[in-house]
C-alpha positions in Angstrom: 150.4 99.3 151.3 146.7 98.3 151.1 146.0 94.6 151.3 143.0 93.3 149.3 140.5 91.5 151.5 137.5 91.0 149.3 137.8 90.5 145.5 134.9 90.6 143.0 136.1 89.1 139.8 133.8 89.5 136.8 130.8 89.1 139.1 127.3 89.2 137.5 123.8 88.5 138.6 120.9 87.7 136.2 117.2 87.2 137.0 116.0 85.5 133.8 116.4 88.1 131.1 117.1 91.0 133.6 120.7 91.8 134.3 121.0 93.2 137.8 124.8 93.2 138.0 127.1 92.9 134.9 130.8 92.1 135.1 131.8 93.9 138.3 135.5 93.6 139.1 136.5 95.3 142.3 139.0 94.9 145.2 138.0 95.9 148.7 141.0 96.7 151.0 141.4 95.6 154.6 140.3 98.3 157.0 138.9 100.7 154.4 135.4 102.3 154.4 134.0 101.8 150.9 130.6 103.1 149.7 128.6 101.7 146.8 126.3 104.3 145.3 124.2 104.9 142.3 120.6 105.4 141.2 117.8 102.9 142.2 118.2 99.7 140.3 121.9 100.2 139.5 123.0 96.9 141.2 124.6 98.2 144.4 122.4 96.4 146.9 122.5 93.2 144.8 126.3 93.4 144.9 126.2 93.8 148.7 123.8 90.8 149.0 126.2 88.7 147.0 129.1 89.6 149.3 126.9 88.7 152.2 125.9 85.4 150.7 122.2 86.2 150.4 122.3 86.0 146.6 124.6 83.8 144.5 126.4 85.2 141.5 125.3 84.0 138.0 128.9 84.4 136.9 132.3 85.4 138.2 133.9 84.8 141.6 133.8 86.5 145.0 136.9 85.8 147.2 137.8 86.7 150.7 141.5 86.4 151.5 141.9 84.5 148.3 139.3 81.8 149.2 136.3 81.4 146.9 133.0 82.3 148.6 130.4 81.7 145.9 129.0 78.5 147.3 129.3 79.4 151.0 125.9 80.1 152.6 125.4 83.4 154.4 125.6 81.8 157.9 129.1 80.4 157.2 130.5 83.8 156.2 131.9 86.3 158.6 130.0 89.1 156.8 127.3 90.5 159.0 124.8 92.9 157.4 123.1 95.8 159.0 119.8 96.2 157.2 118.0 99.4 156.2 115.1 98.4 158.4 117.4 97.2 161.2 115.7 93.7 161.2 115.6 93.5 165.0 113.6 90.8 166.6 110.5 92.5 168.1 109.9 89.7 170.6 113.4 89.9 172.1 114.8 92.5 174.4 117.7 94.8 173.4 120.0 92.5 175.4 118.8 89.4 173.6 118.9 91.0 170.2 122.6 91.9 170.7 123.3 88.4 172.0 121.7 86.7 169.1 124.8 86.3 166.8 126.9 85.1 169.7 124.3 82.5 170.7 124.2 81.2 167.1 128.0 80.7 167.4 127.5 78.6 170.5 129.0 81.0 173.1 127.9 80.1 176.6 125.3 82.3 178.4 127.6 84.0 180.8 130.3 85.2 178.4 127.6 85.9 175.8 125.7 88.3 178.2 129.0 90.0 179.2 130.0 90.6 175.6 126.6 91.9 174.7 126.7 94.3 177.7 130.2 95.5 176.6 128.9 96.4 173.1 125.7 98.0 174.4 127.7 100.3 176.7 130.1 101.0 173.8 127.1 102.0 171.6 125.5 104.0 174.4 122.4 101.8 174.8 123.3 100.0 178.0 120.3 101.6 179.8 117.9 100.0 177.3 119.0 96.4 177.8 115.5 95.2 179.0 113.5 97.3 176.6 111.9 95.9 173.4 112.9 97.5 170.0 109.4 99.0 169.8 110.2 101.2 172.8 113.3 102.8 171.1 113.8 105.7 168.8 115.1 105.2 165.3 118.6 106.2 166.3 118.5 103.8 169.3 117.4 100.9 167.1 120.2 101.7 164.7 122.7 101.4 167.5 121.2 98.0 168.6 121.6 96.7 165.0 125.2 97.9 165.0 125.9 96.4 168.4 124.4 93.0 167.3 126.5 92.9 164.2 129.8 94.1 165.9 129.4 91.9 169.0 130.8 88.9 166.9 133.9 91.0 166.2 133.8 90.4 162.4 136.5 91.4 159.9 134.0 93.2 157.7 130.7 94.9 158.3 128.1 95.4 155.5 125.6 98.2 155.7 122.6 98.6 153.5 121.3 102.2 153.5 122.1 102.4 157.3 120.9 106.0 157.8 118.0 106.2 155.4 115.3 105.7 158.1 116.7 108.4 160.4 115.7 112.1 160.7 118.1 114.6 159.1 119.7 115.7 162.4 120.2 112.0 163.5 121.8 111.2 160.2 124.6 113.6 160.8 125.2 112.2 164.3 125.2 108.6 163.1 127.5 109.5 160.2 130.0 110.7 162.8 129.4 107.6 164.9 130.0 105.2 162.0 133.3 107.0 161.1 134.4 106.9 164.7 133.6 103.1 165.0 135.4 102.5 161.7 138.5 104.2 162.9 138.5 102.6 166.4 137.8 99.1 165.2 139.9 99.1 162.1 137.6 96.6 160.3 136.4 96.9 156.8 133.1 98.7 156.2 131.1 98.3 152.9 128.1 100.6 152.8 125.4 101.0 150.2 123.8 104.4 150.1 121.8 106.7 147.8 123.1 109.8 149.6 126.1 111.7 148.1 126.7 113.5 151.4 126.8 110.2 153.4 129.2 108.6 151.0 131.5 111.5 150.6 131.5 112.3 154.3 132.3 108.7 155.5 134.0 106.7 152.8 137.7 106.3 151.9 136.7 105.3 148.4 133.4 105.5 146.5 132.2 103.1 143.9 129.6 104.6 141.5 127.4 102.2 139.6 124.9 102.4 136.9 122.9 99.7 135.0 124.8 97.0 136.8 128.3 98.3 136.0 130.9 100.2 137.8 131.3 103.6 136.4 134.1 105.0 138.5 136.0 104.2 141.7 138.0 106.7 143.7 138.4 108.9 146.7 135.4 111.2 147.2 137.3 114.4 146.5 138.8 113.0 143.3 135.4 111.9 142.0 133.9 115.2 142.9 136.6 117.2 141.2 137.1 114.9 138.2 134.2 112.8 137.0 135.2 109.9 134.8 132.2 110.2 132.4 129.1 112.2 131.8 126.9 109.9 133.9 129.1 110.4 136.9 129.3 114.1 136.4 125.5 114.3 136.3 124.9 111.8 139.1 127.1 113.5 141.7 125.4 116.8 140.9 126.7 120.3 141.2 128.4 120.2 137.8 127.9 122.4 134.8 128.2 120.4 131.6 128.6 122.5 128.4 128.9 120.9 124.9 131.1 122.3 122.3 134.2 122.0 120.1 137.9 122.5 120.8 139.0 125.0 118.1 142.6 125.8 118.9 145.1 127.1 121.4 144.9 130.3 123.3 146.9 132.2 126.0 145.2 130.3 128.8 145.2 126.8 127.2 142.7 125.4 124.7 140.1 127.6 123.0 136.6 126.1 123.3 133.6 127.1 121.2 130.3 126.7 123.0 126.7 128.0 123.2 128.1 130.5 125.7 130.7 131.8 123.3 134.4 131.3 123.2 135.8 129.9 126.4 139.4 129.0 127.7 140.3 125.7 129.3 143.7 125.2 130.9 143.5 121.5 130.1 146.3 118.9 131.0 144.4 116.1 129.2 146.5 115.1 126.2 143.6 113.1 124.7 141.8 116.3 123.9 143.1 118.4 121.1 141.9 121.0 118.7 139.4 119.7 116.1 137.3 117.5 118.3 134.0 117.7 120.1 134.0 117.6 123.9 132.0 118.4 127.0 133.3 121.1 129.3 132.7 120.4 133.0 132.9 123.1 135.7 131.9 122.5 139.3 129.2 124.8 140.6 131.4 125.8 143.5 134.1 127.1 141.1 131.7 129.6 139.5 131.5 133.0 141.1 128.8 135.6 140.4 129.4 139.3 140.0 127.1 142.3 139.5 129.5 143.9 136.9 131.4 142.7 133.9 135.2 142.5 134.3 136.2 141.5 130.8 137.6 138.1 131.7 138.0 135.2 129.3 135.5 133.0 131.0 132.7 135.4 131.9 129.2 135.2 130.6 126.1 137.3 131.1 123.2 135.5 132.8 119.9 135.9 134.5 119.1 134.5 138.0 116.1 132.0 137.6 115.9 130.5 141.1 117.7 130.0 144.4 118.0 126.7 146.2 118.9 127.0 149.9 120.6 124.3 151.9 121.5 125.5 155.3 124.3 128.0 155.2 124.9 127.5 151.4 122.8 128.3 148.4 122.8 127.1 144.8 122.0 129.9 142.3 120.5 128.7 139.0 121.2 130.9 136.0 120.1 131.1 132.4 122.8 132.2 130.0 123.0 132.5 126.2 121.0 130.1 124.1 119.0 129.0 127.2 122.0 127.3 128.7 121.5 126.6 132.4 124.4 127.3 134.8 124.5 126.8 138.5 126.8 128.4 141.1 127.2 127.4 144.7 128.1 130.0 147.4 127.9 130.6 151.1 124.7 132.4 152.1 126.7 135.4 153.4 128.0 136.0 149.8 124.4 135.9 148.5 123.4 138.5 151.0 126.2 140.8 149.8 125.1 140.5 146.2 121.4 140.9 147.0 120.5 138.3 144.3 116.9 137.5 143.5 115.1 135.8 140.5 115.3 138.1 137.5 118.6 139.8 138.5 121.1 140.3 135.6 124.6 139.1 136.7 127.9 137.8 135.3 129.1 134.3 136.0 132.9 133.6 135.8 135.4 130.9 136.5 139.2 130.3 136.0 140.5 128.5 133.0 142.1 125.9 135.3 138.8 125.0 136.9 137.3 123.3 133.8 138.0 119.9 132.4 136.9 117.9 129.4 134.8 114.7 129.0 134.0 112.7 125.9 130.6 113.7 124.5 
């Protein structure tokens, strides 16, 4: 059973007339890896700063193990923050940077140096102890920042866009490193990120925010497969959102009238019934493309408009009836089998069970 460690209860942050965070209520469990994500200005970094004690809430309470933190200054909280820019001291060596938090806590020089060396070795930067941060690569500086934060052995670690300054190949390595550290240490990680891939690869739960409010909280797979509203469905990307009306029952479930024609949805959502408007959502990876028509219930003729390559996968953008844009994701090898190119006429299809409804 999960134990709640950090509680945000109706937390808000106002800057004069601007509302940065509005009425956020969230429980963060002991030992979990939770990611806060959303577009720029959504309030995720402000929320992290309030947990860290760098900003004070305008309303609501922040509690750790049931104790109110609102008025505790940052230096009295056991909530170290790893900054996007690493915030290393350029005039101190790597060793002294890692020792800094321990020194602030009054640890004697001998034990302090030993503890710093332990964490530098653990983070694979022991050979750089006497170097200055300016002599390190981005990935090495990131490891120094992590070692400095973890040397105090906190119960929780806050990370603000920890991988944004790294090259793409280093991001993947550091993602794996953060996941490994989290599993080994068993402490709580709270990470702010813009990146869907980072959040979905590392986090146990994802909190999606917009305009200062929490839009959805859940496991990455659950959010990806079943967005809670249109904003989330659009933000996480890769979803086809089709407006229309539920017009009755069919052999495969509900009959849905749309710009693409009549479609079937095997919906298990009792709140959606014939006679109402709805948005049909189909994930791009649930749409397949064929060169020939098969006469299936959810099959529409379309034209390939463009291809977006990402490593070994590709997103195929299609234009269907009424100018409706569809997208399908597939492995590159499948694309090569189909010989797709812009202008090609194809058929897009999906199973009735692969769609779900959202309120318009």
